[in-house]
N, C-alpha and C positions, 0 to 999 in steps of 0.2 A: 504494500500500500504506500501511497505518498502521504507524508505528514501534512496536516493543514498548515498554511502560512497565516497563522493568527496569533501574533505575539501578544502577551498579556502582562508584560512587566515581570517583576521579580516577586515571587510568592514564598513566604516562609514555609518550609517543608518539614524540617526536623532540626534538632540540636545535636551537635557532635557528641555530646555526652548523654543523650536521651532527654526525655522530658518535653515540656511544652515549648515550642519555638516562637510563639506569637506575642511575646511580651514587648511592650513599647515604652519609650520614655518621651517626655515633652521637650521640645526645643522651640525657641522663638523664630518667627519669620519677620523680617524687617517690614516696617510700615510701607504699605502699598507696593510690596515687592513685585517687580514687573515681569516675571516669567511664571507661566502656569506650571504647577507640579501636580502629577497624577498619582493615584494610589498604585504602588508598585515601581515608581521611579526611584532610581538611585539618587541620593542626596548627599551634599557636602555641607561644610560650615564655612562662612566667610570670616574675615578677620575680626568681626565683632561677635562671633558665636551664633549668628543667625543661619537658619537652614536656607540653602540655595540648591538649585538643580545641579546634579553631578555631571561631570564630563568624563569622556573616555580616557582611561589611563591615569586618572588622578585619584588622590586620596578621597575617601568618602566616609561618612559617619553611619550609613545604613540605608534603609529603604523606607520611603514615605508610606505611611499607613492611613493618613487622613489629616484633617485640620479642624480646629474649633476656634471661634473668635466671636466677638460682639460686633455686629455690623454697625454702620454709621447711623442707622435708624433705631438702634438699641436692641434689635432682635439677636438672639443667640443662635449661631450657625454651627452645625456639625456636617462636614462634607467629606467625600472621598478625595476631592481635589481642591487645590488652591487656584483660583482664577486670577490671572495676572492683573496687577494694579488695583485690586479690590480695596476699597476704603474701609478701614475698621473704625470703631468709635474712638474718639480722641481719649487718650489716657489709658487705653487697654492694650493687651498684648495678644498677638496672634500666636497660637500654639500649634505647632506641627507635632503629630505623633509619628515616631520613627522606630522601626525595628532596628535597634542599634547594638544588639549583642554580637560581638565579633565571631562567636561560634555558631551563629545561625546558618543553616544550609538553606539556600533558596533554589526554587525551580524556576527556570526561564527557558524560553525557546531560543534556538540558535538561528542567526541570520547566515546560515552556511550549512555545511555538512559535518556532522559529528558521529564518530564511531567509538568503540571501546578503546581504540588506540589513542584517543584524545584525553583519556582519564589521566590526571596528573599534570596536564598541560595548563596553560593560562589563556584567559580571554578578557576582553574589555566589554563595556556596554556599547550597544549600538542604539543610537537615538534617532535613526532616520525616519521612523514612523511616529506621527503625532499621537498624543493620547486621545481617548474617546471622551468627548465633551459631555455626551449624554449620560454615560455611566460613571464618569470620573476615573476610569481605569487607565493605567499606563499601557503603552504598546512598545515599550522598550524591550530589547532582546540582547543576547550576547553576540559579540563578533565571532567569527571563526577563529580557530587557533592559528598560531604562527606569527612571524614578524616579531614585534616588540611588546605584545600584550602582556600585562602584568597585574591587572586589577583584581580578577577573580581566579581562583584555582578550580579546575573542573574535578569534581569528586566522583561523578558518575554520569553516564549517558544512558538515558532511559530507553529501555527496549521492551518488547512484548512481555518479558518475564516479570516486569513490574506491574503489568495490568493497568497502565495509565490510560483511561478512556479518552477518545476523541471522535470526531466525525470525519470520515474520509471524503474524498472529492465528490463522491456520489451522494453525500449526506447521510450515509449509514454509520451505525455504531462501529467503531474499530478501536485499535490501540496504537499508541505511539511506537515507532521503531527507530533504530539508528538511521543516520543518513541526513538528507536535507531537511532543515527545519526541525531537527530532533529536539527533544526536551533534555536539558542538562541540569544536574545538581551542582551548584557552585557555592563557594564560600569566599567572601570578600577578604582579600589579604592586604590590600592597601587601605587599612581601617584606621580612622582617627583615634579610636579608643584602645588600640592594641598595637604593639610593636611586633609585627609578624612579618618575617622575611618571606619572599615569594618561593623559597625552597621548603617551607613548612606546610603541613596540612592545617 
């Protein structure tokens, strides 16, 4: 089968030591920050400790899980995504929820072909697809391996043995396999909260 080309950002899958991987911490977003951030986007910190959208090959603090803030009209907002340049109520703080545990393993789709031979290699984020405005979900994915990628370590390439369901090109129930647009399990190694060399798991 051909894997569907439907990137969904980075989703917490498991923790390297077991247990629940979905815990988040709060970080501020700067006033009227001018770039949209979607649930599942890789995020970093600016020089003032505010969450910003992550970039390929750079250090990151984790993966965006949503946002809460008081809007300029006084209403309290909880959303999957941050909309660029939104005005918050004066004197309040925009709070991003971030999956920031350095030992969280994320699932993401590859913008390339991945096989078992890629386990142990490295990849970066690929931000070529814009997030889904209606759902608030990211469409980030991983790059293919090779070159100078250093951001994420590939821990597994999802094959039929994992029984990860998807819809094939005909719209029928199927399971992910290795190859083009494969699912990969990755761990952020260029992490703000941990000094982890790219040679470590």
